[in-house]
HTML snippet that shows the backbone in 3Dmol.js (N, CA, C, O; Angstrom):
<script src="https://3Dmol.org/build/3Dmol-min.js"></script>
<div id="view" style="width:600px;height:400px;position:relative"></div>
<script>
const pdb = `
ATOM      1  N   MET A   1       0.848  -1.170   0.000  1.00  0.00           N
ATOM      2  CA  MET A   1       0.000   0.000   0.000  1.00  0.00           C
ATOM      3  C   MET A   1       0.896   1.236   0.000  1.00  0.00           C
ATOM      4  O   MET A   1       1.790   1.361   0.837  1.00  0.00           O
ATOM      5  N   LYS A   2       0.657   2.135  -0.926  1.00  0.00           N
ATOM      6  CA  LYS A   2       1.392   3.396  -0.993  1.00  0.00           C
ATOM      7  C   LYS A   2       0.472   4.524  -0.562  1.00  0.00           C
ATOM      8  O   LYS A   2      -0.671   4.622  -1.010  1.00  0.00           O
ATOM      9  N   ILE A   3       0.987   5.373   0.313  1.00  0.00           N
ATOM     10  CA  ILE A   3       0.264   6.587   0.692  1.00  0.00           C
ATOM     11  C   ILE A   3       1.257   7.740   0.713  1.00  0.00           C
ATOM     12  O   ILE A   3       2.465   7.540   0.846  1.00  0.00           O
ATOM     13  N   ARG A   4       0.737   8.923   0.582  1.00  0.00           N
ATOM     14  CA  ARG A   4       1.565  10.130   0.607  1.00  0.00           C
ATOM     15  C   ARG A   4       1.266  10.863   1.913  1.00  0.00           C
ATOM     16  O   ARG A   4       0.117  11.182   2.220  1.00  0.00           O
ATOM     17  N   VAL A   5       2.331  11.120   2.673  1.00  0.00           N
ATOM     18  CA  VAL A   5       2.201  11.814   3.963  1.00  0.00           C
ATOM     19  C   VAL A   5       3.045  13.074   3.899  1.00  0.00           C
ATOM     20  O   VAL A   5       4.261  13.016   3.717  1.00  0.00           O
ATOM     21  N   ASN A   6       2.387  14.206   4.051  1.00  0.00           N
ATOM     22  CA  ASN A   6       3.064  15.513   4.006  1.00  0.00           C
ATOM     23  C   ASN A   6       3.991  15.622   2.795  1.00  0.00           C
ATOM     24  O   ASN A   6       5.105  16.137   2.895  1.00  0.00           O
ATOM     25  N   GLY A   7       3.515  15.130   1.659  1.00  0.00           N
ATOM     26  CA  GLY A   7       4.249  15.259   0.407  1.00  0.00           C
ATOM     27  C   GLY A   7       5.268  14.168   0.136  1.00  0.00           C
ATOM     28  O   GLY A   7       5.865  14.144  -0.940  1.00  0.00           O
ATOM     29  N   LYS A   8       5.483  13.259   1.088  1.00  0.00           N
ATOM     30  CA  LYS A   8       6.454  12.185   0.910  1.00  0.00           C
ATOM     31  C   LYS A   8       5.725  10.851   0.777  1.00  0.00           C
ATOM     32  O   LYS A   8       4.788  10.565   1.523  1.00  0.00           O
ATOM     33  N   GLU A   9       6.170  10.036  -0.186  1.00  0.00           N
ATOM     34  CA  GLU A   9       5.510   8.749  -0.416  1.00  0.00           C
ATOM     35  C   GLU A   9       6.074   7.675   0.505  1.00  0.00           C
ATOM     36  O   GLU A   9       7.286   7.559   0.685  1.00  0.00           O
ATOM     37  N   TYR A  10       5.158   6.887   1.089  1.00  0.00           N
ATOM     38  CA  TYR A  10       5.525   5.771   1.966  1.00  0.00           C
ATOM     39  C   TYR A  10       4.874   4.510   1.433  1.00  0.00           C
ATOM     40  O   TYR A  10       3.799   4.558   0.835  1.00  0.00           O
ATOM     41  N   GLN A  11       5.530   3.383   1.653  1.00  0.00           N
ATOM     42  CA  GLN A  11       4.975   2.092   1.270  1.00  0.00           C
ATOM     43  C   GLN A  11       4.894   1.218   2.518  1.00  0.00           C
ATOM     44  O   GLN A  11       5.855   1.123   3.281  1.00  0.00           O
ATOM     45  N   PHE A  12       3.735   0.580   2.720  1.00  0.00           N
ATOM     46  CA  PHE A  12       3.505  -0.311   3.845  1.00  0.00           C
ATOM     47  C   PHE A  12       3.005  -1.645   3.312  1.00  0.00           C
ATOM     48  O   PHE A  12       2.307  -1.704   2.300  1.00  0.00           O
ATOM     49  N   ASP A  13       3.375  -2.718   4.013  1.00  0.00           N
ATOM     50  CA  ASP A  13       2.989  -4.061   3.593  1.00  0.00           C
ATOM     51  C   ASP A  13       1.533  -4.383   3.893  1.00  0.00           C
ATOM     52  O   ASP A  13       0.923  -5.200   3.203  1.00  0.00           O
ATOM     53  N   THR A  14       0.976  -3.752   4.908  1.00  0.00           N
ATOM     54  CA  THR A  14      -0.404  -4.032   5.312  1.00  0.00           C
ATOM     55  C   THR A  14      -1.182  -2.733   5.386  1.00  0.00           C
ATOM     56  O   THR A  14      -0.598  -1.649   5.401  1.00  0.00           O
ATOM     57  N   SER A  15      -2.504  -2.845   5.434  1.00  0.00           N
ATOM     58  CA  SER A  15      -3.312  -1.644   5.592  1.00  0.00           C
ATOM     59  C   SER A  15      -3.171  -1.149   7.037  1.00  0.00           C
ATOM     60  O   SER A  15      -2.890  -1.923   7.952  1.00  0.00           O
ATOM     61  N   LEU A  16      -3.368   0.129   7.209  1.00  0.00           N
ATOM     62  CA  LEU A  16      -3.213   0.776   8.511  1.00  0.00           C
ATOM     63  C   LEU A  16      -4.400   1.668   8.787  1.00  0.00           C
ATOM     64  O   LEU A  16      -5.078   2.123   7.866  1.00  0.00           O
ATOM     65  N   ASN A  17      -4.649   1.916  10.066  1.00  0.00           N
ATOM     66  CA  ASN A  17      -5.573   2.987  10.406  1.00  0.00           C
ATOM     67  C   ASN A  17      -4.726   4.205  10.776  1.00  0.00           C
ATOM     68  O   ASN A  17      -3.498   4.119  10.810  1.00  0.00           O
ATOM     69  N   VAL A  18      -5.365   5.318  11.047  1.00  0.00           N
ATOM     70  CA  VAL A  18      -4.634   6.558  11.318  1.00  0.00           C
ATOM     71  C   VAL A  18      -3.754   6.414  12.559  1.00  0.00           C
ATOM     72  O   VAL A  18      -2.612   6.874  12.551  1.00  0.00           O
ATOM     73  N   SER A  19      -4.254   5.792  13.618  1.00  0.00           N
ATOM     74  CA  SER A  19      -3.453   5.600  14.835  1.00  0.00           C
ATOM     75  C   SER A  19      -2.187   4.803  14.551  1.00  0.00           C
ATOM     76  O   SER A  19      -1.109   5.147  15.036  1.00  0.00           O
ATOM     77  N   GLN A  20      -2.315   3.748  13.773  1.00  0.00           N
ATOM     78  CA  GLN A  20      -1.153   2.917  13.440  1.00  0.00           C
ATOM     79  C   GLN A  20      -0.147   3.691  12.596  1.00  0.00           C
ATOM     80  O   GLN A  20       1.061   3.540  12.778  1.00  0.00           O
ATOM     81  N   LEU A  21      -0.634   4.515  11.678  1.00  0.00           N
ATOM     82  CA  LEU A  21       0.264   5.343  10.872  1.00  0.00           C
ATOM     83  C   LEU A  21       1.060   6.281  11.764  1.00  0.00           C
ATOM     84  O   LEU A  21       2.274   6.404  11.604  1.00  0.00           O
ATOM     85  N   LEU A  22       0.396   6.941  12.697  1.00  0.00           N
ATOM     86  CA  LEU A  22       1.088   7.856  13.594  1.00  0.00           C
ATOM     87  C   LEU A  22       2.148   7.127  14.411  1.00  0.00           C
ATOM     88  O   LEU A  22       3.232   7.662  14.640  1.00  0.00           O
ATOM     89  N   GLN A  23       1.841   5.913  14.850  1.00  0.00           N
ATOM     90  CA  GLN A  23       2.820   5.116  15.593  1.00  0.00           C
ATOM     91  C   GLN A  23       4.013   4.760  14.717  1.00  0.00           C
ATOM     92  O   GLN A  23       5.159   4.897  15.146  1.00  0.00           O
ATOM     93  N   LYS A  24       3.757   4.306  13.495  1.00  0.00           N
ATOM     94  CA  LYS A  24       4.844   3.914  12.588  1.00  0.00           C
ATOM     95  C   LYS A  24       5.753   5.093  12.253  1.00  0.00           C
ATOM     96  O   LYS A  24       6.960   4.925  12.083  1.00  0.00           O
ATOM     97  N   LEU A  25       5.170   6.280  12.161  1.00  0.00           N
ATOM     98  CA  LEU A  25       5.952   7.475  11.843  1.00  0.00           C
ATOM     99  C   LEU A  25       6.511   8.136  13.100  1.00  0.00           C
ATOM    100  O   LEU A  25       7.163   9.178  13.023  1.00  0.00           O
ATOM    101  N   ASN A  26       6.252   7.525  14.263  1.00  0.00           N
ATOM    102  CA  ASN A  26       6.720   8.030  15.553  1.00  0.00           C
ATOM    103  C   ASN A  26       6.252   9.465  15.798  1.00  0.00           C
ATOM    104  O   ASN A  26       7.013  10.312  16.266  1.00  0.00           O
ATOM    105  N   ILE A  27       5.002   9.713  15.475  1.00  0.00           N
ATOM    106  CA  ILE A  27       4.404  11.034  15.704  1.00  0.00           C
ATOM    107  C   ILE A  27       3.530  10.944  16.941  1.00  0.00           C
ATOM    108  O   ILE A  27       2.553  10.196  16.988  1.00  0.00           O
ATOM    109  N   LYS A  28       3.907  11.719  17.930  1.00  0.00           N
ATOM    110  CA  LYS A  28       3.171  11.722  19.189  1.00  0.00           C
ATOM    111  C   LYS A  28       2.707  13.137  19.462  1.00  0.00           C
ATOM    112  O   LYS A  28       3.210  14.101  18.885  1.00  0.00           O
ATOM    113  N   GLY A  29       1.763  13.236  20.328  1.00  0.00           N
ATOM    114  CA  GLY A  29       1.334  14.566  20.725  1.00  0.00           C
ATOM    115  C   GLY A  29      -0.156  14.746  20.632  1.00  0.00           C
ATOM    116  O   GLY A  29      -0.841  14.178  19.781  1.00  0.00           O
ATOM    117  N   GLN A  30      -0.610  15.537  21.519  1.00  0.00           N
ATOM    118  CA  GLN A  30      -2.030  15.817  21.611  1.00  0.00           C
ATOM    119  C   GLN A  30      -2.433  16.906  20.619  1.00  0.00           C
ATOM    120  O   GLN A  30      -3.594  16.996  20.218  1.00  0.00           O
ATOM    121  N   TRP A  31      -1.480  17.715  20.237  1.00  0.00           N
ATOM    122  CA  TRP A  31      -1.787  18.896  19.435  1.00  0.00           C
ATOM    123  C   TRP A  31      -1.462  18.690  17.966  1.00  0.00           C
ATOM    124  O   TRP A  31      -0.678  19.437  17.379  1.00  0.00           O
ATOM    125  N   ILE A  32      -2.073  17.668  17.379  1.00  0.00           N
ATOM    126  CA  ILE A  32      -1.916  17.450  15.942  1.00  0.00           C
ATOM    127  C   ILE A  32      -3.289  17.344  15.289  1.00  0.00           C
ATOM    128  O   ILE A  32      -4.291  17.028  15.932  1.00  0.00           O
ATOM    129  N   VAL A  33      -3.295  17.617  14.005  1.00  0.00           N
ATOM    130  CA  VAL A  33      -4.498  17.449  13.191  1.00  0.00           C
ATOM    131  C   VAL A  33      -4.110  16.574  12.002  1.00  0.00           C
ATOM    132  O   VAL A  33      -3.074  16.785  11.371  1.00  0.00           O
ATOM    133  N   VAL A  34      -4.952  15.594  11.706  1.00  0.00           N
ATOM    134  CA  VAL A  34      -4.716  14.715  10.565  1.00  0.00           C
ATOM    135  C   VAL A  34      -5.790  14.984   9.525  1.00  0.00           C
ATOM    136  O   VAL A  34      -6.986  14.972   9.817  1.00  0.00           O
ATOM    137  N   GLU A  35      -5.332  15.225   8.306  1.00  0.00           N
ATOM    138  CA  GLU A  35      -6.229  15.441   7.178  1.00  0.00           C
ATOM    139  C   GLU A  35      -6.039  14.274   6.214  1.00  0.00           C
ATOM    140  O   GLU A  35      -4.920  13.976   5.796  1.00  0.00           O
ATOM    141  N   LEU A  36      -7.128  13.628   5.871  1.00  0.00           N
ATOM    142  CA  LEU A  36      -7.099  12.490   4.955  1.00  0.00           C
ATOM    143  C   LEU A  36      -7.873  12.852   3.701  1.00  0.00           C
ATOM    144  O   LEU A  36      -9.088  13.043   3.745  1.00  0.00           O
ATOM    145  N   ASN A  37      -7.172  12.945   2.589  1.00  0.00           N
ATOM    146  CA  ASN A  37      -7.793  13.305   1.301  1.00  0.00           C
ATOM    147  C   ASN A  37      -8.646  14.563   1.431  1.00  0.00           C
ATOM    148  O   ASN A  37      -9.798  14.590   1.000  1.00  0.00           O
ATOM    149  N   THR A  38      -8.081  15.582   2.017  1.00  0.00           N
ATOM    150  CA  THR A  38      -8.651  16.921   2.221  1.00  0.00           C
ATOM    151  C   THR A  38      -9.754  16.991   3.271  1.00  0.00           C
ATOM    152  O   THR A  38     -10.407  18.027   3.398  1.00  0.00           O
ATOM    153  N   ASN A  39      -9.980  15.918   4.027  1.00  0.00           N
ATOM    154  CA  ASN A  39     -10.983  15.924   5.099  1.00  0.00           C
ATOM    155  C   ASN A  39     -10.293  15.710   6.442  1.00  0.00           C
ATOM    156  O   ASN A  39      -9.495  14.785   6.595  1.00  0.00           O
ATOM    157  N   ILE A  40     -10.599  16.560   7.408  1.00  0.00           N
ATOM    158  CA  ILE A  40     -10.017  16.416   8.745  1.00  0.00           C
ATOM    159  C   ILE A  40     -10.636  15.211   9.428  1.00  0.00           C
ATOM    160  O   ILE A  40     -11.853  15.029   9.412  1.00  0.00           O
ATOM    161  N   VAL A  41      -9.777  14.383  10.035  1.00  0.00           N
ATOM    162  CA  VAL A  41     -10.218  13.173  10.734  1.00  0.00           C
ATOM    163  C   VAL A  41     -10.389  13.502  12.211  1.00  0.00           C
ATOM    164  O   VAL A  41      -9.471  14.020  12.846  1.00  0.00           O
ATOM    165  N   ASP A  42     -11.556  13.202  12.754  1.00  0.00           N
ATOM    166  CA  ASP A  42     -11.836  13.403  14.173  1.00  0.00           C
ATOM    167  C   ASP A  42     -10.924  12.495  14.992  1.00  0.00           C
ATOM    168  O   ASP A  42     -10.776  11.315  14.671  1.00  0.00           O
ATOM    169  N   LYS A  43     -10.311  13.033  16.048  1.00  0.00           N
ATOM    170  CA  LYS A  43      -9.381  12.258  16.872  1.00  0.00           C
ATOM    171  C   LYS A  43     -10.013  10.973  17.411  1.00  0.00           C
ATOM    172  O   LYS A  43      -9.329   9.956  17.530  1.00  0.00           O
ATOM    173  N   GLN A  44     -11.294  11.004  17.735  1.00  0.00           N
ATOM    174  CA  GLN A  44     -11.967   9.815  18.259  1.00  0.00           C
ATOM    175  C   GLN A  44     -12.117   8.728  17.190  1.00  0.00           C
ATOM    176  O   GLN A  44     -12.454   7.589  17.512  1.00  0.00           O
ATOM    177  N   LYS A  45     -11.871   9.071  15.923  1.00  0.00           N
ATOM    178  CA  LYS A  45     -12.040   8.109  14.840  1.00  0.00           C
ATOM    179  C   LYS A  45     -10.714   7.633  14.243  1.00  0.00           C
ATOM    180  O   LYS A  45     -10.711   6.959  13.213  1.00  0.00           O
ATOM    181  N   TYR A  46      -9.591   7.973  14.874  1.00  0.00           N
ATOM    182  CA  TYR A  46      -8.285   7.544  14.360  1.00  0.00           C
ATOM    183  C   TYR A  46      -8.193   6.027  14.266  1.00  0.00           C
ATOM    184  O   TYR A  46      -7.666   5.498  13.287  1.00  0.00           O
ATOM    185  N   ASP A  47      -8.705   5.317  15.284  1.00  0.00           N
ATOM    186  CA  ASP A  47      -8.606   3.849  15.298  1.00  0.00           C
ATOM    187  C   ASP A  47      -9.487   3.186  14.244  1.00  0.00           C
ATOM    188  O   ASP A  47      -9.172   2.093  13.773  1.00  0.00           O
ATOM    189  N   GLU A  48     -10.567   3.827  13.875  1.00  0.00           N
ATOM    190  CA  GLU A  48     -11.494   3.215  12.927  1.00  0.00           C
ATOM    191  C   GLU A  48     -11.362   3.753  11.504  1.00  0.00           C
ATOM    192  O   GLU A  48     -12.054   3.282  10.601  1.00  0.00           O
ATOM    193  N   THR A  49     -10.484   4.730  11.295  1.00  0.00           N
ATOM    194  CA  THR A  49     -10.295   5.299   9.963  1.00  0.00           C
ATOM    195  C   THR A  49      -9.145   4.573   9.271  1.00  0.00           C
ATOM    196  O   THR A  49      -7.974   4.802   9.574  1.00  0.00           O
ATOM    197  N   THR A  50      -9.503   3.696   8.337  1.00  0.00           N
ATOM    198  CA  THR A  50      -8.522   2.878   7.632  1.00  0.00           C
ATOM    199  C   THR A  50      -8.019   3.613   6.392  1.00  0.00           C
ATOM    200  O   THR A  50      -8.793   4.220   5.651  1.00  0.00           O
ATOM    201  N   LEU A  51      -6.723   3.544   6.190  1.00  0.00           N
ATOM    202  CA  LEU A  51      -6.105   4.158   5.024  1.00  0.00           C
ATOM    203  C   LEU A  51      -6.134   3.190   3.852  1.00  0.00           C
ATOM    204  O   LEU A  51      -6.093   1.973   4.034  1.00  0.00           O
ATOM    205  N   SER A  52      -6.204   3.742   2.654  1.00  0.00           N
ATOM    206  CA  SER A  52      -6.239   2.930   1.434  1.00  0.00           C
ATOM    207  C   SER A  52      -5.089   3.319   0.521  1.00  0.00           C
ATOM    208  O   SER A  52      -4.525   4.408   0.631  1.00  0.00           O
ATOM    209  N   ASP A  53      -4.755   2.410  -0.380  1.00  0.00           N
ATOM    210  CA  ASP A  53      -3.705   2.670  -1.359  1.00  0.00           C
ATOM    211  C   ASP A  53      -4.021   3.959  -2.115  1.00  0.00           C
ATOM    212  O   ASP A  53      -5.134   4.147  -2.606  1.00  0.00           O
ATOM    213  N   GLY A  54      -3.030   4.841  -2.202  1.00  0.00           N
ATOM    214  CA  GLY A  54      -3.195   6.088  -2.934  1.00  0.00           C
ATOM    215  C   GLY A  54      -3.701   7.257  -2.108  1.00  0.00           C
ATOM    216  O   GLY A  54      -3.831   8.366  -2.627  1.00  0.00           O
ATOM    217  N   ASP A  55      -3.990   7.031  -0.829  1.00  0.00           N
ATOM    218  CA  ASP A  55      -4.475   8.120   0.023  1.00  0.00           C
ATOM    219  C   ASP A  55      -3.401   9.189   0.214  1.00  0.00           C
ATOM    220  O   ASP A  55      -2.202   8.922   0.125  1.00  0.00           O
ATOM    221  N   THR A  56      -3.869  10.396   0.476  1.00  0.00           N
ATOM    222  CA  THR A  56      -2.987  11.513   0.796  1.00  0.00           C
ATOM    223  C   THR A  56      -3.311  11.968   2.210  1.00  0.00           C
ATOM    224  O   THR A  56      -4.460  12.267   2.534  1.00  0.00           O
ATOM    225  N   VAL A  57      -2.279  12.016   3.044  1.00  0.00           N
ATOM    226  CA  VAL A  57      -2.438  12.388   4.451  1.00  0.00           C
ATOM    227  C   VAL A  57      -1.578  13.612   4.733  1.00  0.00           C
ATOM    228  O   VAL A  57      -0.414  13.665   4.337  1.00  0.00           O
ATOM    229  N   GLU A  58      -2.142  14.576   5.405  1.00  0.00           N
ATOM    230  CA  GLU A  58      -1.389  15.723   5.884  1.00  0.00           C
ATOM    231  C   GLU A  58      -1.490  15.728   7.397  1.00  0.00           C
ATOM    232  O   GLU A  58      -2.584  15.629   7.952  1.00  0.00           O
ATOM    233  N   ILE A  59      -0.355  15.844   8.064  1.00  0.00           N
ATOM    234  CA  ILE A  59      -0.313  15.869   9.526  1.00  0.00           C
ATOM    235  C   ILE A  59       0.290  17.202   9.941  1.00  0.00           C
ATOM    236  O   ILE A  59       1.412  17.539   9.563  1.00  0.00           O
ATOM    237  N   VAL A  60      -0.478  17.954  10.726  1.00  0.00           N
ATOM    238  CA  VAL A  60      -0.042  19.284  11.148  1.00  0.00           C
ATOM    239  C   VAL A  60       0.025  19.298  12.672  1.00  0.00           C
ATOM    240  O   VAL A  60      -0.918  18.888  13.349  1.00  0.00           O
ATOM    241  N   GLY A  61       1.137  19.768  13.197  1.00  0.00           N
ATOM    242  CA  GLY A  61       1.309  19.899  14.635  1.00  0.00           C
ATOM    243  C   GLY A  61       1.279  21.361  15.041  1.00  0.00           C
ATOM    244  O   GLY A  61       1.788  22.226  14.328  1.00  0.00           O
ATOM    245  N   PHE A  62       0.684  21.625  16.186  1.00  0.00           N
ATOM    246  CA  PHE A  62       0.612  22.981  16.693  1.00  0.00           C
ATOM    247  C   PHE A  62       1.683  23.177  17.757  1.00  0.00           C
ATOM    248  O   PHE A  62       1.912  22.298  18.588  1.00  0.00           O
ATOM    249  N   VAL A  63       2.333  24.328  17.726  1.00  0.00           N
ATOM    250  CA  VAL A  63       3.405  24.633  18.647  1.00  0.00           C
ATOM    251  C   VAL A  63       3.038  25.914  19.386  1.00  0.00           C
ATOM    252  O   VAL A  63       2.657  26.910  18.772  1.00  0.00           O
ATOM    253  N   GLY A  64       3.156  25.876  20.686  1.00  0.00           N
ATOM    254  CA  GLY A  64       2.891  27.076  21.483  1.00  0.00           C
ATOM    255  C   GLY A  64       4.155  27.891  21.658  1.00  0.00           C
ATOM    256  O   GLY A  64       5.260  27.394  21.439  1.00  0.00           O
ATOM    257  N   GLY A  65       3.997  29.108  22.042  1.00  0.00           N
ATOM    258  CA  GLY A  65       5.140  29.956  22.268  1.00  0.00           C
ATOM    259  C   GLY A  65       4.728  31.408  22.281  1.00  0.00           C
ATOM    260  O   GLY A  65       3.558  31.746  22.100  1.00  0.00           O
ATOM    261  N   GLY A  66       5.677  32.230  22.489  1.00  0.00           N
ATOM    262  CA  GLY A  66       5.336  33.643  22.565  1.00  0.00           C
ATOM    263  C   GLY A  66       6.360  34.542  22.016  1.00  0.00           C
ATOM    264  O   GLY A  66       6.181  35.760  22.026  1.00  0.00           O
TER     265      GLY A  66
END
`;
const viewer = $3Dmol.createViewer("view");
viewer.addModel(pdb, "pdb");
viewer.setStyle({}, {cartoon: {color: "spectrum"}});
viewer.zoomTo();
viewer.render();
</script>
């Protein structure tokens, strides 16, 4: 399965859900937003949102500061 994450192509042997993708990419944090094919994914649905071959994912993290 090939998916594009933040403009970079990744290949995985098995299908993944959003939570598994974040784990594989070692992305942690409460302050992120995941967009799947131009639609924002609700955090409560990360485990049930399965990725498909050819999907485009954008992951944005928020940083605080002053």
